[in-house]
N, C-alpha and C positions, 0 to 999 in steps of 0.2 A: 839739285844741280847748281853749281856756283854761277854767280851773275857775270863773271868774267869768262869769256870763251876760252876753253883750253886750246893749247897749241896742238893741233892734230898731227899725228905722224904723217909722213909723206905718203899720199895715197898710192904712190908707185909700188909700195910693198904689198898692196892687196892684190889678190888674183884678178887679172883683167883690168886693173886700174892704171897701169902704166900708159901715159898718153901716146906712147909709140906702139903699144900692143894692139893687136886686132885679131883676137881669136875668132875663128870661124865657127859656124853652127854645127860643124861635123862632130864636135865634142859632146853634143847634147844627146842624151839617151832618148830612145823612141817614146812617144806618148804612151801613157798607161803603165810603163815599167817603173816600179819603185816610186810612184808619184807621192806616196805617203812620206817618203824620205827626201822629197825635193827641196830645193833651196828656198829661203825666206826672202822673196822679192817683195819689197814694200813700195806702194804707190800712193802718192798724194793726188787725189782726184775727186771728181764729182761728175754729174751729168751722165750721159749714156755712151760717150765716145769709147770708153774702155770696156763696155759690157761684153761685146762679142769676143774681144781679146781675152777677157777674164773667163768667159765660158770655155774657151779652148785651153787656157793656161792650166786649168785644174787637171787636165790630162797629163801634164808634165810635172806639176807640183801641187800638192794640197796644203801648202804652208804659206801661200802668199798673204800679204797683209795690205789692207786698203783703208787708208785714213781719208775720210770722206767729208766734204763740206756740208755743214748743216745750215748754210746761209741762203739756200735757194728761196727766192721770193716769187716764183711764177707757178702757173698751173694749179693743180689741186693741192699741192703742198702749201700754197699761200692761203687757201681756204682754211686748212687746219691750223696754220700758224695764227691767223686772225681769231679763230674760234677759241683756241686753247692757250695762246701765248707760249708756244713751244717751238723748238728747233724744227727745221724742215727734215722730213723723214723719207721723202720720195727717192732721193738718190741712194740712201742707205738701203732701202727695200729693194730697189732694182739691182744693186750690186749683190745683195744676199741671194737673190733669185738667179743671177748669172752664175754664181758659185755653187748653187745647190746641186746635190747629187741627182742627175737626170737618168741614171741607169735603172735597170729593173730592181735594184736594191733600194732605190729611193722611195719617196712618198709622193707619187704623182697627183693624188687627190688634194693633198695639202698645197702642193705647188700651184695647181690650178686655182685654188681659192685665193692664194696670196697674190697671184698675178692678174686676177679678174678685175675689170673695171665696169662700173655701171654705165649704162648707155649715155652717150654724150648728147645726142640730139632728140631723145625721147622727151615727153612732157615731164615736168617736175613731179606731177602727181604720180605718174607711173613709176618713176625712179624711186620716189619716196616709199611707195608700196613694196618695191623690190627690196629696199633697204630694211623695211619692217620685217619681212620674212627672214632676213639675215639675223636680225636681233632676236626674233622669236625662236630661232633655231630650226625653222622649217625650210630654209632655202636649199634647193637641190645641191648646191656646191658643198654643203656641210655633210651630205650623206656620203657614206663610205669612208669618212675620216675616223680613225680609231677613237674609241670613246674617251680615253684619258686626254688625248690631244684636243679632241673636240670640246671637252669641258674647259680646258685652259683657254682655248680660243673664245668660247662663249663668255668666260669671265672678263676677258679683255673687251669684248664687244659690249657687254652690259655696262662696264665702266665708261666706255665711250658714249653709249646711249644716254646714260644718266647725266653726263656732263655737257652733251652737245646742245647748242642753241636750237630752239624749236624750228627756226626758219633755215637751218643749214641746208644748202643745196648739194645733193648727192650726185648730180650728173657728172659723169666722167671721173668720179672718185674711185681710187684704187682700194679694194677691200683690204689688201695688205697694209696700206697706209692707215686705214681705220683701226686695224688690230694693233699696229705699232703705237698709234696715238693712245688707244685704250690701255695698253700695257705700260706706256710711259706714265700715265696718270696713276695706274694701279701700283706702280713701283716708286711712288713718291716723287714723280717728275724726274726720273732718271732714265736715260736711254740704254745704258749698258746692260742692265738685267734683261730687258725685253729683247734686245738684239741677240743676246746669248740664248734666250729661249727660242726665238725664231730660228736661229742658226741650228739648234738641235733638232727642231721639228722637220727641217728640210735637208738635214745633213750637209751643211755648208762646208765646202772644201777650201777653207781659208779663214781669215779673220777680218771682220768688217767693223770699224768703229768710227764715230764722228771725231773730227780733229779736236773738237771741244764741245761739251754738252751745254750750249748756250743758245739763247734766243736773240740773235743779233742779225744785223744787216751788214752787207759790205757796201762801202762807198768808194767813189772814184773822184779824184781831183784831175780835171782835164787840163790840157796844155793851154787852153784859152782862158783859164781861170775859173770856169764853172765847176760845180760839183753835182754829181748825181748819186742818189742813195737807192740801193736795191738792185739785186742781181738782174731782175727782169728788165731793167732800164739800160743794161749794158750789152746784152747778147744779140740785139737786133732781131729778136723773134717776136716778142709781144709789144715792143716799142720800136720806133724807127731807129736804125743804126746810128751810132754816135757820129758826129761830124767833126769832132776834135779828138786827138789821140789821148789816151790815158797816161797821165804823168805819174800817178801814185795811187795805190789802193790802201784802204784803211777799214777798220771795223767801226760800226756805228750802232747806237741804240735806236736809230730811226730818225733822230733829229740832229745829233751832233757826233763828231768824231770822238772816239774813246782814246785814252792814253795808250801808249804802246804796251804797257805792262798790265793793262786791265784784264786781259784774258790769258792766263797761263796755260801752257801745254800740260794736260793731265799726266801724272806720274805713270799711269798705265801706258800712255802713248809714248812717253820717253823710253820706257822699257822696250816697247815694240821696235822703235827706231834703233835702240842699242843692240837689238838682236838681229837686225836685218843683214842679209848676205849681199843685197844689192838695193839701192834706193833709186826710184824712177820718178821723174816728172813726166807724166804720160800725155798722150794726145787728149785734147779737149779744149774748151774755151780757155784761153791762156789765163785771163785774170779771174773770171768767176768760177772756174772749175779747178784750177791748179794753184795759182799764186795765192788765192784766198786762204788756202790751207797752210801757207807759210807765215801767216800773220800772228798767230798766238805767240806769246812770249816764251822763248826757250826752244822753238823749232830749229832756228839756225844753229844754236849751240849744240843741240842733240845731233844734228846732221854732221856738223864739223867734227864732233867727237868720234864719229863712227868711221873707221878706216876700211871702207869697202867701195867698189865701183858705184858711181853716182851718175845717172844717165838722163839726159833730156831727149824726148822723142817729140818733135814738133808736129802739130796737126797738119794734115794734108788739106789742100783746098784753101778757101778763104775763111779767115776768122774775123768777124766784124769787130771784135775787140782789139785787133792788132792793126789798126788803121795806119797805113803807110810805114809799117815796121818791117825791117829786114830780119833775117834769122838771127843775126848778131844782136839786133835791138831786143828781140824776144829774150835772148839769154841775159842781157843786161837787166831787163825787167824782172826776170826770175831771180837773179842774184841780189837785187836791191834789198828786199825785205830780210833775206838771210844775213846780209852784211850789217843791216841795222840792228839785228839781234845779236850776232856773234862777234861783231867788230871787224876790223880790217885784216882778215886772215886771207891766206892764199885762195885763189879761185878754185883750186883743186880740192879744197876742203869741202866745197859744196857741189862741184861738178867735175867729172873726169872724162866723160864722153858725150858726144851727141850722135844719135843714130837717126839717119834720115833715108828717104827714098832717093833713087837715082835721078828723080825729077828735079831735085834741088841742084842748082847750077854749081859748077866748079868755082865760080867767082864767089858765090855765097858761102860755100864751104871754106874757101881760102880766107874770107873775111872773118869767119868764126875763129879760125886758128890764129890769125893775126891779132884780133882784138882780145881774145880770151885765153889763148894758148891751149885750146881744147881741140882734140881731133874730132873730125866730123866723118863718121863711118857711113858711107853711102852704099846701099844695097837695093836690089829690086824687091821692094816691100809692098808696093801699092797694087791694088786691084780696083777695077771700076765697079761701082755699086750705085745704081740709080743716077742721081744728078752729079754726084761728086765722088772723087776717089777716096778710098779708105785703105787702111793697112790690112794686108792678108794676115789673119790671126796667127796661123802656124808659123809663118815666116818671122813675124815680130817676136813671138814667144821664143823661138829658137835663138834669135839673135841676142835677146836679153839673157837667156839661160847660158849662152856661151860666155857671157861676161861675168856671170855670177860665180 
C-alpha cells in the first residue's frame, strides 16, 4: 500500500453510504436464511461489549470479520503477557467463542473446555492441582473430545507447561487462553496459525484476527499533561477512573511512545479491510477497545480506500474513558488517528453514518451533523440489562445489515 492516502471515491456511491439515505431493517433476511452467504461486516473492537451482538450476528451472516486489540493489560491476560512476553489473547478467545457454532452440529465439549476458568477464590494449591490434571490429560473437561482434536490441544498444553514459570498463579485463568498461549509458542510466537486452529475446532462463523501480532501497550496523553501507560489504567475497572480527559492515544513498549510507523498493519488485515462490505466502529470502551485498533500504520489508508458504508455505534451508558465528551467529541477522537495516517481527506472516507439509540438527544444528533456532516440514525435499540442499558442484539444486527 502506498504511503500517500488514495483519494477515495465518494462514499455516496456505495449502497447505504449516502448521508441522506436511511434504509430500514425491513430489507434484512430473517436470521438463519443464507447466513453462509451473508455480507462481510468488519469490526474494529475488543473487550466483551460486542460479544452478545456477535453471538446473534452469526445467525444473519457467517462472514463477519473482527480485528481485535491485543493490547489488553488487565485480568488473566496480563498474567500470560508477563510470563511469556506475548500479546493479550483474552479478547481474541472470547470473540472466537461468541462466534462458535453452538448448534447441535457444533462441538459442545470443546467449547466448554475453551470457556472454562479455574476457580478464582479457591486456594492456589487446589487450583494448581486442577491445572496439573489438565496438563496430564486426566481433567474431566478433556473427556469426550474427539481424539485428534484432544491430541492437538494436549500438544499446546504441553508447550505451555514446559514454558510456564513454576510460580504461575492459575486462579481465574481461562483454559482457552492457556491453549492459545501454548499454540502461540508452538507456532514460533505467531498468533494467526493457532487462531485458525481454534477457529476450526469450534467451527467459528466468521474471522477473528489481532489488529497486529505485537506485544505492546497502549498509552494515553491526558489533557492535563500527564501520561498513563497500560489499558488497565484507563478503563476505570482495575484502577480509579481518569480525572482528566484523554487527548491522544499511542502505542508504547511499556516505557516510551513508539513512532507512528513502528507497527504496520499486516497485509492479511489490509486484505480483510479491502474485502469488507461494511466497516463498523462498535460499542465498547472508546479508546482501549476501539481507537487502539486504528493506531497501526496503514489502517486509516485502508479504510479510506474502501468505498463502503462506515458506521460508528457509540456505547450506551457511561464510558469512564470518555470524560466530559459529547457524541461529537467521540467522533472527533475516532477520526483523529485515521487522519494522522491517511492525511486530510474527507470525513466520509472514514465515516458515513452514526447509529444510536433514541435515548441520544436530538441536540446531540444535530451537533454530529453540524460538526461532521454525518447523519445520526436514531432507532429504539436499547434494552435494560442489569445496572446499565445495552443494545438489543437483533435490533442492532438488523440495522447494520440494512446498511451493508
